[in-house]
C-alpha positions, 0 to 999 in steps of 0.5 A, a space after each residue: 824076977 829081976 834079980 834072977 835076970 840080972 844074975 843070968 846076964 852076969 854069968 853069961 857075960 862072965 862065961 862069954 868073957 872066957 870064950 875065943 870067939 872074939 879072937 879069931 882075926 887070923 882065920 882069913 890067913 889060915 889056910 888048909 894047908 897050914 897047920 894050927 899049933 896051940 903053944 902051952 895052952 889049948 884054946 878048946 873053943 877055937 877049932 870048933 869055932 872056926 869049924 876046922 876040919 884039919 887037926 889041930 896040934 898041941 906043944 907041951 912038955 908031955 914028959 912032965 904033964 901031970 895033975 888034973 888039967 887039960 894037958 893032963 886028961 888028953 895025956 891020959 886019953 892016949 891010952 885009948 886013942 894012941 894013933 892020936 899022939 902025933 897030934 901032940 908036939 914037945 918044944 923040940 918037934 916045934 923047933 925043928 918043924 919051924 927050922 925046916 920052914 913048914 907052914 905053922 900057925 901058932 897061937 902063942 899065950 902073951 907071956 910065952 915066947 918061942 926062941 926058934 922064931 927068932 925075931 919073927 913078929 906076929 901077924 896078929 895081937 889077940 886079947 890072950 895070944 899072939 898069932 905067928 905064921 911060919 914058912 911063908 912071907 908074913 905082913 906086919 902087925 894087925 890090930 
């Protein structure tokens, strides 16, 4: 019984470690008119945690996506809902939107960069990603 409780506690802790619930401090800056963009990684729980009614956009190299992963499953799903393809951008789509000054909140994994952001600093630095806000004045990095 004690072993079972300990095991369950460890499993819950491990699963919770994969959650993004502690990485949403950016939500105070995420206004309804700002597009939320995931750059080369989709954080599946964030739209649910935020209870956001607006769509979330995903930047990926869709031409080369294959295999058994989230991006490949989404790409495959377009066969059934092709009208949703507007949610999937490639790097050049994102670059063009940044250069046009579109209001975007972009979640960028720590190990990646976006050239089109230039020297723009993140508004937040979360555990797994940096948060960039484009198309409007930004404030300094907050812990």
